[in-house]
MDTraj code that builds the backbone (N, CA, C; nanometers):
import mdtraj as md
import numpy as np

residues = "MET ARG ARG THR ILE LYS LYS TYR LEU PRO ASP HIS ASP SER ILE ARG ARG ASN PRO TRP LEU LYS PRO PHE ALA SER SER LEU LEU HIS PRO ARG LEU TRP HIS LEU ASN ARG HIS SER ALA ALA GLY ALA VAL ALA ALA GLY LEU PHE CYS GLY LEU ILE PRO GLY PRO LEU GLN MET ILE GLY ALA ALA ILE CYS ALA LEU ILE PHE ARG VAL ASN LEU PRO LEU ALA MET LEU VAL THR LEU TYR THR ASN PRO LEU THR ILE VAL PRO LEU TYR ILE VAL ALA TYR GLN MET GLY ARG LEU LEU LEU GLY ASP GLN SER GLY PHE VAL ALA PRO PRO VAL LEU ASN PRO ALA ASP PHE VAL ALA TRP THR ALA ALA MET GLN SER TRP MET LEU GLU ALA ALA LYS PRO LEU GLY VAL GLY LEU PHE ILE LEU ALA CYS SER LEU ALA ILE MET GLY TYR LEU MET THR HIS ALA ALA TRP ARG ILE TYR LEU ILE ARG ALA ARG GLN ARG ARG ARG ILE LYS SER".split()
xyz = np.array([
    [0.1753, 0.2906, -6.7090],
    [0.0666, 0.2923, -6.6126],
    [0.1209, 0.2596, -6.4729],
    [0.2106, 0.1626, -6.4684],
    [0.2650, 0.1211, -6.3396],
    [0.3403, 0.2359, -6.2727],
    [0.4169, 0.3126, -6.3515],
    [0.4926, 0.4258, -6.2963],
    [0.3985, 0.5330, -6.2417],
    [0.2891, 0.5565, -6.3112],
    [0.1919, 0.6574, -6.2666],
    [0.1310, 0.6173, -6.1328],
    [0.0947, 0.4917, -6.1211],
    [0.0342, 0.4440, -5.9965],
    [0.1357, 0.4486, -5.8833],
    [0.2616, 0.4121, -5.9102],
    [0.3640, 0.4099, -5.8053],
    [0.3921, 0.5488, -5.7490],
    [0.3686, 0.6540, -5.8290],
    [0.3902, 0.7899, -5.7792],
    [0.2981, 0.8214, -5.6615],
    [0.1789, 0.7635, -5.6614],
    [0.0800, 0.7958, -5.5595],
    [0.0800, 0.6983, -5.4421],
    [0.1544, 0.5902, -5.4518],
    [0.1588, 0.4926, -5.3441],
    [0.2584, 0.5354, -5.2373],
    [0.2285, 0.5077, -5.1098],
    [0.3256, 0.5397, -5.0050],
    [0.4443, 0.4431, -5.0113],
    [0.5602, 0.4914, -4.9698],
    [0.6764, 0.4018, -4.9677],
    [0.6833, 0.3317, -4.8326],
    [0.7735, 0.2350, -4.8214],
    [0.7826, 0.1535, -4.7001],
    [0.8202, 0.2373, -4.5782],
    [0.9056, 0.3363, -4.5969],
    [0.9469, 0.4191, -4.4831],
    [0.8310, 0.4997, -4.4258],
    [0.7443, 0.5521, -4.5104],
    [0.6307, 0.6301, -4.4591],
    [0.5336, 0.5414, -4.3823],
    [0.5193, 0.4181, -4.4230],
    [0.4331, 0.3251, -4.3484],
    [0.4990, 0.2888, -4.2159],
    [0.6286, 0.2640, -4.2190],
    [0.7029, 0.2274, -4.0986],
    [0.7013, 0.3416, -3.9959],
    [0.7060, 0.4674, -4.0410],
    [0.7100, 0.5835, -3.9515],
    [0.5718, 0.6249, -3.9005],
    [0.4648, 0.5863, -3.9693],
    [0.3304, 0.6285, -3.9303],
    [0.2933, 0.5655, -3.7961],
    [0.2625, 0.6485, -3.6934],
    [0.2324, 0.5918, -3.5615],
    [0.1047, 0.5072, -3.5586],
    [0.0088, 0.5376, -3.6459],
    [-0.1164, 0.4607, -3.6484],
    [-0.0960, 0.3232, -3.7112],
    [-0.0008, 0.3142, -3.8018],
    [0.0216, 0.1889, -3.8735],
    [0.1337, 0.1038, -3.8145],
    [0.2056, 0.1551, -3.7139],
    [0.3178, 0.0812, -3.6559],
    [0.2796, -0.0594, -3.6075],
    [0.1655, -0.0765, -3.5397],
    [0.1319, -0.2128, -3.4944],
    [0.1120, -0.3119, -3.6099],
    [0.0776, -0.2593, -3.7276],
    [0.0500, -0.3463, -3.8415],
    [0.1638, -0.3458, -3.9435],
    [0.2739, -0.2824, -3.9098],
    [0.3829, -0.2629, -4.0068],
    [0.4351, -0.3950, -4.0621],
    [0.4439, -0.4971, -3.9786],
    [0.4996, -0.6246, -4.0284],
    [0.4126, -0.6851, -4.1381],
    [0.2807, -0.6770, -4.1238],
    [0.1945, -0.7333, -4.2284],
    [0.1737, -0.6353, -4.3429],
    [0.1718, -0.5048, -4.3144],
    [0.1505, -0.4054, -4.4203],
    [0.2716, -0.3878, -4.5116],
    [0.3879, -0.4286, -4.4663],
    [0.5079, -0.4116, -4.5471],
    [0.5383, -0.5332, -4.6345],
    [0.4483, -0.6293, -4.6344],
    [0.4702, -0.7463, -4.7206],
    [0.4786, -0.6989, -4.8655],
    [0.5808, -0.7406, -4.9397],
    [0.6005, -0.6879, -5.0757],
    [0.4849, -0.7148, -5.1718],
    [0.4146, -0.8259, -5.1532],
    [0.3062, -0.8573, -5.2466],
    [0.1881, -0.7618, -5.2339],
    [0.1772, -0.6909, -5.1204],
    [0.0682, -0.5945, -5.1028],
    [0.0900, -0.4684, -5.1850],
    [0.2114, -0.4426, -5.2267],
    [0.2443, -0.3189, -5.2966],
    [0.2913, -0.3434, -5.4385],
    [0.3198, -0.4676, -5.4727],
    [0.3680, -0.4998, -5.6066],
    [0.2491, -0.5070, -5.7021],
    [0.2672, -0.4530, -5.8214],
    [0.1588, -0.4512, -5.9193],
    [0.1964, -0.5386, -6.0375],
    [0.1347, -0.6551, -6.0444],
    [0.1491, -0.7427, -6.1604],
    [0.0109, -0.7994, -6.1938],
    [0.0055, -0.8852, -6.2931],
    [-0.1238, -0.9356, -6.3394],
    [-0.1996, -1.0079, -6.2285],
    [-0.1307, -1.0878, -6.1503],
    [-0.1987, -1.1665, -6.0471],
    [-0.2434, -1.0802, -5.9289],
    [-0.1558, -0.9892, -5.8847],
    [-0.1942, -0.9048, -5.7710],
    [-0.3028, -0.8053, -5.8108],
    [-0.2991, -0.7570, -5.9353],
    [-0.4020, -0.6634, -5.9814],
    [-0.5366, -0.7340, -5.9956],
    [-0.5364, -0.8518, -6.0541],
    [-0.6621, -0.9259, -6.0715],
    [-0.7229, -0.9625, -5.9365],
    [-0.6398, -1.0061, -5.8443],
    [-0.6892, -1.0382, -5.7104],
    [-0.7408, -0.9156, -5.6377],
    [-0.6727, -0.8030, -5.6559],
    [-0.7164, -0.6789, -5.5919],
    [-0.8492, -0.6311, -5.6494],
    [-0.8657, -0.6415, -5.7797],
    [-0.9928, -0.6038, -5.8421],
    [-1.1049, -0.6931, -5.7896],
    [-1.0787, -0.8228, -5.7798],
    [-1.1798, -0.9157, -5.7277],
    [-1.2157, -0.8816, -5.5830],
    [-1.1152, -0.8555, -5.5006],
    [-1.1406, -0.8215, -5.3599],
    [-1.2179, -0.6905, -5.3494],
    [-1.1806, -0.5913, -5.4287],
    [-1.2499, -0.4629, -5.4251],
    [-1.3931, -0.4725, -5.4721],
    [-1.4161, -0.5497, -5.5795],
    [-1.5529, -0.5657, -5.6288],
    [-1.6384, -0.6418, -5.5282],
    [-1.5820, -0.7440, -5.4655],
    [-1.6572, -0.8196, -5.3659],
    [-1.6910, -0.7317, -5.2458],
    [-1.5915, -0.6618, -5.1941],
    [-1.6113, -0.5814, -5.0732],
    [-1.6866, -0.4519, -5.0990],
    [-1.6971, -0.4104, -5.2227],
    [-1.7702, -0.2889, -5.2541],
    [-1.9178, -0.2981, -5.2203],
    [-1.9711, -0.4181, -5.2104],
    [-2.1131, -0.4346, -5.1785],
    [-2.1389, -0.4538, -5.0291],
    [-2.0338, -0.4451, -4.9491],
    [-2.0540, -0.4515, -4.8042],
    [-2.1312, -0.3262, -4.7621],
    [-2.2372, -0.3411, -4.6853],
    [-2.3147, -0.2232, -4.6458],
    [-2.2339, -0.1282, -4.5572],
    [-2.2647, -0.0020, -4.5725],
    [-2.2064, 0.0993, -4.4859],
    [-2.0653, 0.1378, -4.5237],
    [-1.9988, 0.2036, -4.4332],
    [-1.8648, 0.2554, -4.4630],
    [-1.7538, 0.1524, -4.4401],
    [-1.7865, 0.0270, -4.4405],
    [-1.6883, -0.0769, -4.4100],
    [-1.6245, -0.1379, -4.5342],
    [-1.6555, -0.0854, -4.6523],
    [-1.6065, -0.1453, -4.7756],
    [-1.4546, -0.1435, -4.7844],
    [-1.3934, -0.0298, -4.7568],
    [-1.2480, -0.0198, -4.7686],
    [-1.1768, -0.1030, -4.6627],
    [-1.2343, -0.1096, -4.5444],
    [-1.1753, -0.1947, -4.4401],
    [-1.1832, -0.3406, -4.4830],
    [-1.2973, -0.3811, -4.5387],
    [-1.3108, -0.5180, -4.5887],
    [-1.2129, -0.5471, -4.7006],
    [-1.1944, -0.4516, -4.7923],
    [-1.0994, -0.4702, -4.9015],
    [-0.9569, -0.4796, -4.8490],
    [-0.9235, -0.3994, -4.7485],
    [-0.7892, -0.4052, -4.6902],
    [-0.7658, -0.5399, -4.6225],
    [-0.8655, -0.5887, -4.5520],
    [-0.8522, -0.7195, -4.4861],
    [-0.8364, -0.8298, -4.5902],
    [-0.9177, -0.8249, -4.6967],
    [-0.9041, -0.9245, -4.8042],
    [-0.7673, -0.9167, -4.8704],
    [-0.7172, -0.7954, -4.8923],
    [-0.5846, -0.7793, -4.9535],
    [-0.4770, -0.8385, -4.8631],
    [-0.4901, -0.8189, -4.7322],
    [-0.3929, -0.8761, -4.6388],
    [-0.4004, -1.0287, -4.6368],
    [-0.5215, -1.0815, -4.6393],
    [-0.5380, -1.2276, -4.6347],
    [-0.4872, -1.2932, -4.7621],
    [-0.5268, -1.2385, -4.8770],
    [-0.4929, -1.3006, -5.0050],
    [-0.3637, -1.2474, -5.0659],
    [-0.2991, -1.1516, -4.9981],
    [-0.1719, -1.0940, -5.0436],
    [-0.1809, -1.0406, -5.1866],
    [-0.2793, -0.9520, -5.2078],
    [-0.2958, -0.8855, -5.3370],
    [-0.2717, -0.7363, -5.3161],
    [-0.2667, -0.6611, -5.4226],
    [-0.2329, -0.5196, -5.4163],
    [-0.3333, -0.4435, -5.3303],
    [-0.2864, -0.3915, -5.2187],
    [-0.3714, -0.3252, -5.1201],
    [-0.4346, -0.1952, -5.1712],
    [-0.3574, -0.1013, -5.2264],
    [-0.4208, 0.0231, -5.2712],
    [-0.5240, 0.0022, -5.3813],
    [-0.4963, -0.0888, -5.4731],
    [-0.5909, -0.1139, -5.5819],
    [-0.7198, -0.1758, -5.5293],
    [-0.7082, -0.2678, -5.4351],
    [-0.8283, -0.3294, -5.3769],
    [-0.9164, -0.2247, -5.3106],
    [-0.8538, -0.1313, -5.2392],
    [-0.9315, -0.0267, -5.1726],
    [-0.9901, 0.0717, -5.2733],
    [-0.9160, 0.1004, -5.3781],
    [-0.9638, 0.1928, -5.4806],
    [-1.0840, 0.1366, -5.5564],
    [-1.0829, 0.0090, -5.5847],
    [-1.1906, -0.0524, -5.6631],
    [-1.3240, -0.0487, -5.5887],
    [-1.3213, -0.0433, -5.4564],
    [-1.4480, -0.0389, -5.3820],
    [-1.5284, 0.0875, -5.4119],
    [-1.4640, 0.1862, -5.4725],
    [-1.5337, 0.3124, -5.4990],
    [-1.6348, 0.3031, -5.6130],
    [-1.6501, 0.1838, -5.6724],
    [-1.7549, 0.1701, -5.7741],
    [-1.8929, 0.1827, -5.7107],
    [-1.9013, 0.1574, -5.5818],
    [-2.0276, 0.1824, -5.5128],
    [-2.0200, 0.3226, -5.4544],
    [-2.1145, 0.4031, -5.4904],
    [-2.1212, 0.5412, -5.4457],
    [-2.2688, 0.5791, -5.4372],
    [-2.3020, 0.6993, -5.3966],
    [-2.4446, 0.7346, -5.3836],
    [-2.5260, 0.7188, -5.5123],
    [-2.4618, 0.7235, -5.6280],
    [-2.5356, 0.7072, -5.7539],
    [-2.5569, 0.5606, -5.7927],
    [-2.4660, 0.4729, -5.7519],
    [-2.4731, 0.3337, -5.7964],
    [-2.5248, 0.2366, -5.6913],
    [-2.5232, 0.2744, -5.5652],
    [-2.5565, 0.1777, -5.4603],
    [-2.7027, 0.1330, -5.4658],
    [-2.7936, 0.2253, -5.4925],
    [-2.9357, 0.1877, -5.4957],
    [-2.9645, 0.0919, -5.6111],
    [-2.9203, 0.1208, -5.7352],
    [-2.9444, 0.0231, -5.8423],
    [-2.8786, -0.1129, -5.8146],
    [-2.7589, -0.1125, -5.7564],
    [-2.6927, -0.2395, -5.7254],
    [-2.7715, -0.3192, -5.6214],
    [-2.8227, -0.2509, -5.5206],
    [-2.9007, -0.3203, -5.4179],
    [-3.0344, -0.3698, -5.4735],
    [-3.0933, -0.2956, -5.5657],
    [-3.2174, -0.3421, -5.6285],
    [-3.1902, -0.4673, -5.7099],
    [-3.0817, -0.4665, -5.7858],
    [-3.0432, -0.5863, -5.8631],
    [-3.0181, -0.7029, -5.7691],
    [-2.9475, -0.6782, -5.6594],
    [-2.9189, -0.7849, -5.5626],
    [-3.0483, -0.8389, -5.5007],
    [-3.1396, -0.7505, -5.4667],
    [-3.2670, -0.7930, -5.4085],
    [-3.3455, -0.8784, -5.5079],
    [-3.3499, -0.8345, -5.6337],
    [-3.4218, -0.9121, -5.7357],
    [-3.3546, -1.0482, -5.7590],
    [-3.2210, -1.0506, -5.7592],
    [-3.1499, -1.1780, -5.7740],
    [-3.1823, -1.2711, -5.6579],
    [-3.1845, -1.2168, -5.5378],
    [-3.2167, -1.2970, -5.4200],
    [-3.3573, -1.3524, -5.4264],
    [-3.4522, -1.2692, -5.4678],
    [-3.5910, -1.3168, -5.4829],
    [-3.5988, -1.4288, -5.5857],
    [-3.5295, -1.4100, -5.6973],
    [-3.5311, -1.5111, -5.8034],
    [-3.4712, -1.6428, -5.7540],
    [-3.3577, -1.6351, -5.6855],
    [-3.2913, -1.7564, -5.6367],
    [-3.3692, -1.8255, -5.5261],
    [-3.4416, -1.7489, -5.4468],
    [-3.5205, -1.8075, -5.3383],
    [-3.6602, -1.8495, -5.3827],
    [-3.6957, -1.8188, -5.5068],
    [-3.8266, -1.8560, -5.5582],
    [-3.9393, -1.7705, -5.5030],
    [-3.9104, -1.6494, -5.4649],
    [-4.0105, -1.5581, -5.4103],
    [-4.0883, -1.4955, -5.5254],
    [-4.2169, -1.5261, -5.5361],
    [-4.3018, -1.4751, -5.6441],
    [-4.3917, -1.3609, -5.5989],
    [-4.3766, -1.3160, -5.4745],
    [-4.4718, -1.2193, -5.4186],
    [-4.4559, -1.0779, -5.4744],
    [-4.3416, -1.0433, -5.5257],
    [-4.3196, -0.9071, -5.5749],
    [-4.2778, -0.8161, -5.4613],
    [-4.2450, -0.6932, -5.4980],
    [-4.1982, -0.5971, -5.3985],
    [-4.3142, -0.5488, -5.3123],
    [-4.2936, -0.5501, -5.1835],
    [-4.3930, -0.5007, -5.0885],
    [-4.3441, -0.3655, -5.0372],
    [-4.4250, -0.2635, -5.0522],
    [-4.3870, -0.1291, -5.0087],
    [-4.3737, -0.1240, -4.8568],
    [-4.2833, -0.0413, -4.8062],
    [-4.2700, -0.0301, -4.6603],
    [-4.3936, 0.0336, -4.5996],
    [-4.4191, 0.0070, -4.4722],
    [-4.5373, 0.0651, -4.4072],
    [-4.5269, 0.2174, -4.3990],
    [-4.6382, 0.2819, -4.4118],
    [-4.6446, 0.4283, -4.4059],
    [-4.6323, 0.4712, -4.2599],
    [-4.5514, 0.5749, -4.2379],
    [-4.5306, 0.6263, -4.1026],
    [-4.6609, 0.6802, -4.0460],
    [-4.6965, 0.6306, -3.9266],
    [-4.8160, 0.6756, -3.8556],
    [-4.7710, 0.7337, -3.7221],
    [-4.7578, 0.8674, -3.7131],
    [-4.7087, 0.9279, -3.5882],
    [-4.8003, 0.9003, -3.4685],
    [-4.9276, 0.8764, -3.4941],
    [-5.0209, 0.8517, -3.3839],
    [-4.9939, 0.7174, -3.3168],
    [-4.9486, 0.6190, -3.3945],
    [-4.9209, 0.4864, -3.3380],
    [-4.7798, 0.4444, -3.3798],
    [-4.6824, 0.5130, -3.3214],
    [-4.5425, 0.4922, -3.3574],
    [-4.4950, 0.3505, -3.3249],
    [-4.5429, 0.2935, -3.2151],
    [-4.5004, 0.1595, -3.1748],
    [-4.5457, 0.0558, -3.2774],
    [-4.6685, 0.0657, -3.3242],
    [-4.7190, -0.0285, -3.4251],
    [-4.6437, -0.0109, -3.5566],
    [-4.6132, 0.1145, -3.5927],
    [-4.5373, 0.1385, -3.7152],
    [-4.3975, 0.0793, -3.7046],
    [-4.3345, 0.0938, -3.5879],
    [-4.2006, 0.0384, -3.5671],
    [-4.2025, -0.1132, -3.5824],
    [-4.3033, -0.1780, -3.5261],
    [-4.3142, -0.3240, -3.5384],
    [-4.3378, -0.3639, -3.6840],
    [-4.4223, -0.2901, -3.7543],
    [-4.4496, -0.3206, -3.8950],
    [-4.3240, -0.2974, -3.9798],
    [-4.2484, -0.1927, -3.9496],
    [-4.1261, -0.1643, -4.0236],
    [-4.0212, -0.2732, -3.9985],
    [-4.0107, -0.3185, -3.8757],
    [-3.9164, -0.4253, -3.8436],
    [-3.9539, -0.5539, -3.9171],
    [-4.0810, -0.5837, -3.9209],
    [-4.1275, -0.7026, -3.9930],
    [-4.0982, -0.6900, -4.1420],
    [-4.1223, -0.5720, -4.1987],
    [-4.0945, -0.5494, -4.3413],
    [-3.9457, -0.5649, -4.3713],
    [-3.8604, -0.5098, -4.2841],
    [-3.7155, -0.5182, -4.3043],
    [-3.6662, -0.6624, -4.2945],
    [-3.7195, -0.7382, -4.2001],
    [-3.6780, -0.8785, -4.1868],
    [-3.7215, -0.9606, -4.3082],
    [-3.8365, -0.9261, -4.3643],
    [-3.8854, -0.9947, -4.4842],
    [-3.7954, -0.9675, -4.6044],
    [-3.7453, -0.8461, -4.6144],
    [-3.6596, -0.8082, -4.7272],
    [-3.5142, -0.8501, -4.7062],
    [-3.4753, -0.8804, -4.5832],
    [-3.3350, -0.9080, -4.5523],
    [-3.2840, -1.0365, -4.6168],
    [-3.3639, -1.1415, -4.6187],
    [-3.3164, -1.2691, -4.6717],
    [-3.2880, -1.2612, -4.8220],
    [-3.3829, -1.2146, -4.9053],
    [-3.3493, -1.2050, -5.0475],
    [-3.2368, -1.1049, -5.0750],
    [-3.2311, -0.9971, -4.9978],
    [-3.1250, -0.8990, -5.0177],
    [-2.9894, -0.9580, -4.9805],
    [-2.9820, -1.0277, -4.8697],
    [-2.8556, -1.0892, -4.8276],
    [-2.8061, -1.1935, -4.9269],
    [-2.8958, -1.2793, -4.9715],
    [-2.8582, -1.3819, -5.0699],
    [-2.8157, -1.3150, -5.2005],
    [-2.8920, -1.2169, -5.2439],
    [-2.8604, -1.1477, -5.3683],
    [-2.7292, -1.0716, -5.3619],
    [-2.7014, -1.0068, -5.2484],
    [-2.5755, -0.9340, -5.2341],
    [-2.4560, -1.0291, -5.2414],
    [-2.4672, -1.1425, -5.1753],
    [-2.3574, -1.2393, -5.1776],
    [-2.3343, -1.2924, -5.3193],
    [-2.4412, -1.3288, -5.3877],
    [-2.4284, -1.3818, -5.5245],
    [-2.3763, -1.2742, -5.6195],
    [-2.4279, -1.1524, -5.6087],
    [-2.3817, -1.0430, -5.6941],
    [-2.2349, -1.0109, -5.6662],
    [-2.1961, -1.0071, -5.5403],
    [-2.0564, -0.9788, -5.5049],
    [-1.9633, -1.0870, -5.5598],
    [-2.0030, -1.2131, -5.5462],
    [-1.9213, -1.3226, -5.6003],
    [-1.9130, -1.3146, -5.7524],
    [-2.0242, -1.2858, -5.8165],
    [-2.0260, -1.2747, -5.9632],
    [-1.9378, -1.1609, -6.0115],
    [-1.9497, -1.0448, -5.9483],
    [-1.8671, -0.9311, -5.9864],
    [-1.7189, -0.9599, -5.9631],
    [-1.6869, -1.0259, -5.8518],
    [-1.5471, -1.0576, -5.8214],
    [-1.4885, -1.1531, -5.9256],
    [-1.5631, -1.2553, -5.9626],
    [-1.5143, -1.3516, -6.0622],
    [-1.4976, -1.2839, -6.1980],
    [-1.5980, -1.2062, -6.2387],
    [-1.5880, -1.1372, -6.3676],
    [-1.4735, -1.0354, -6.3676],
    [-1.4568, -0.9628, -6.2583],
    [-1.3482, -0.8660, -6.2485],
    [-1.2119, -0.9317, -6.2539],
    [-1.1990, -1.0452, -6.1862],
    [-1.0726, -1.1193, -6.1871],
    [-1.0386, -1.1643, -6.3289],
    [-1.1349, -1.2271, -6.3947],
    [-1.1110, -1.2780, -6.5297],
    [-1.0867, -1.1656, -6.6301],
    [-1.1627, -1.0570, -6.6196],
    [-1.1465, -0.9465, -6.7136],
    [-1.0129, -0.8734, -6.6925],
    [-0.9681, -0.8627, -6.5690],
    [-0.8384, -0.8007, -6.5429],
    [-0.7259, -0.8860, -6.5998],
    [-0.7344, -1.0168, -6.5783],
    [-0.6346, -1.1073, -6.6377],
    [-0.6328, -1.0931, -6.7896],
    [-0.7505, -1.0909, -6.8501],
    [-0.7593, -1.0821, -6.9966],
    [-0.7066, -0.9474, -7.0468],
    [-0.7451, -0.8394, -6.9809],
    [-0.6994, -0.7068, -7.0232],
    [-0.5486, -0.6935, -7.0091],
    [-0.4926, -0.7474, -6.9017],
    [-0.3477, -0.7410, -6.8815],
    [-0.2759, -0.8225, -6.9894],
    [-0.3317, -0.9369, -7.0211],
    [-0.2705, -1.0220, -7.1244],
    [-0.2755, -0.9524, -7.2603],
    [-0.3879, -0.8918, -7.2941],
    [-0.3996, -0.8190, -7.4215],
    [-0.2985, -0.7051, -7.4256],
    [-0.2834, -0.6339, -7.3141],
    [-0.1862, -0.5253, -7.3082],
    [-0.0445, -0.5779, -7.3336],
    [-0.0094, -0.6902, -7.2709],
    [0.1242, -0.7478, -7.2892],
    [0.1470, -0.7937, -7.4330],
    [0.0478, -0.8528, -7.4945],
    [0.0605, -0.8979, -7.6335],
    [0.0805, -0.7783, -7.7258],
    [0.0030, -0.6741, -7.7059],
    [0.0174, -0.5541, -7.7901],
    [0.1516, -0.4856, -7.7673],
    [0.1985, -0.4817, -7.6444],
    [0.3291, -0.4216, -7.6161],
    [0.4401, -0.5016, -7.6836],
    [0.4294, -0.6326, -7.6821],
    [0.5290, -0.7172, -7.7496],
    [0.5259, -0.6945, -7.8999],
    [0.4077, -0.6808, -7.9556],
    [0.3956, -0.6549, -8.0999],
    [0.4565, -0.5192, -8.1361],
    [0.4348, -0.4178, -8.0524],
    [0.4942, -0.2862, -8.0781],
    [0.6461, -0.2923, -8.0729],
    [0.6995, -0.3689, -7.9774],
    [0.8453, -0.3820, -7.9685],
    [0.9015, -0.4516, -8.0909],
    [0.8314, -0.5517, -8.1424],
    [0.8772, -0.6233, -8.2619],
    [0.8769, -0.5330, -8.3831],
    [0.7749, -0.4482, -8.3925],
    [0.7660, -0.3568, -8.5074],
    [0.8802, -0.2555, -8.5044],
    [0.9130, -0.2055, -8.3852],
    [1.0195, -0.1063, -8.3711],
    [1.1579, -0.1656, -8.4007],
    [1.1756, -0.2925, -8.3719],
    [1.3091, -0.3511, -8.3918],
    [1.3262, -0.4173, -8.5249],
])
top = md.Topology()
chain = top.add_chain()
for i, resn in enumerate(residues, 1):
    res = top.add_residue(resn, chain, resSeq=i)
    for name in ("N", "CA", "C"):
        top.add_atom(name, md.element.get_by_symbol(name[0]), res)
traj = md.Trajectory(xyz[None], top)
């Protein structure tokens, strides 16, 4: 698996030669960002799962920043953020919103957004802003808790899966010899 992944990773020279990456070459060339072992993979999965819930197109940038800060595998962290996509983002945000409501003790239930009234656009805009601010607190709390939960579970499951793989590989080697 490691050899397959290494085929698709850029080498140090291509990063050093890239004019866009030259200012960051000293930090991007750190060996721990490109090395794939149990600890760097688990940390990268955790960073990717956490940053995958960042709103908008900033998920990969967030994962790259986390990989640089925590010195975990950079490509894997960015790849893991792809679990959020147009098919999964809405259910994840609904789960996060419900978690936030539960944690904040909000018993009111979901309030539908105001219906667009072209005749009184200013009043609709104010009502929409009020509705969005009301939903922002439970959504923000829920997103943070869900992101932390996914990151912890991803970290632990990656460690466990890597360990199981190593144990089975050792058993296969013993059988062959």
